[in-house]
N, C-alpha and C positions, 0 to 999 in steps of 0.2 A: 504493501499499500504507500502509497506516495505521500511524504508531511512533510511537516517546515520544522524546523527547532528556533525558538527565538529564547533572549535571553534578556534579565530586566535594564540590563544597559545598551539593548538594541540591537545588539549583531542578531544575525539570520541565518542559517542554513538549509540549503534541502538537502533531505533524509529520503531515508526507506526503509521502511518497518517489517523487519524480516520473520519476528515473530511478536505475536500480541495474544495475553490475558488480560482479565479485569484487573489487575493489580499493576503490571507495567507490559515493557514491551524492549525487544531487543534491536534496535536500529543499528543503519550502516548509514554513513556520510564520512565523504574525505573530509579533508583542510587538519586544522590543527584539535590539541585537544579541546575538550568540551569544558564550559564552565559547569561547577557543581548542582547548580539551581538553573531549571528551564521550563521552556513551554513547550508542548507538543499542538501541533496542529494535525488534522488529517479530515480528508473527506470532504463534502459527501461523497458516496461510493454507489451507484444506482442509486436504491431506496433508500439507504442509511444514511440520516446526516453529520454533519459537519460534527467532529468532537476538538476541543481543545483543554488540556489538560497542565496544570503544575505539577510538577516531576522532577526529581533529586536521579542523579547520575551514580548509581552504584558499581557499574564495571565497566572498563574498556578493555576490548582486547585486539589486539593486531593482524585482521588475516589478510586474505588479500585487499579487501576496506576495512576501513576501522570499524570495529562494532562495538555498539555500545547497551548497555545493560540499565535500565531508567526505570523508578516506580515510581507510579501516581501518587501525588498527594492530595488535590482537589480537582476539579473542574471550575471550569469557564464556562464552556458550552458541554449538552454532551453527558453523560455521568453512566453508572453500570449497569444502567439497562441496555444502551446503546453498545458500549463495549460487549458485551454479550452478543449482541445480532450479528459485532463485526466480529467475534469467535467466529458464530455459528455459519458467516458467510464464508469467510474463507477455507472453515473443513469441508464445506457443500463443494465449493469452487476446486479443490485440491484432489477430488472423489473423482 
């Protein structure tokens, strides 16, 4: 799922959600290290709404592209029900 990461200081970066759960996500993005506090924005996708969540960086892994684990702390738009709908959508699309 295409996503956008942003920071309180105004920085912004394009990202790709590789794994999504109701408590967090694994994202891939190019560039320098991420700040610990960030916001992730994604959607709408098909019938699913836009979601914007405040998050904390919990891990970084240097693979072919930098991958980062984030945990959601609160929602600016959307919420847990929307995340469940996204997870179900991803599961169905991979079958």
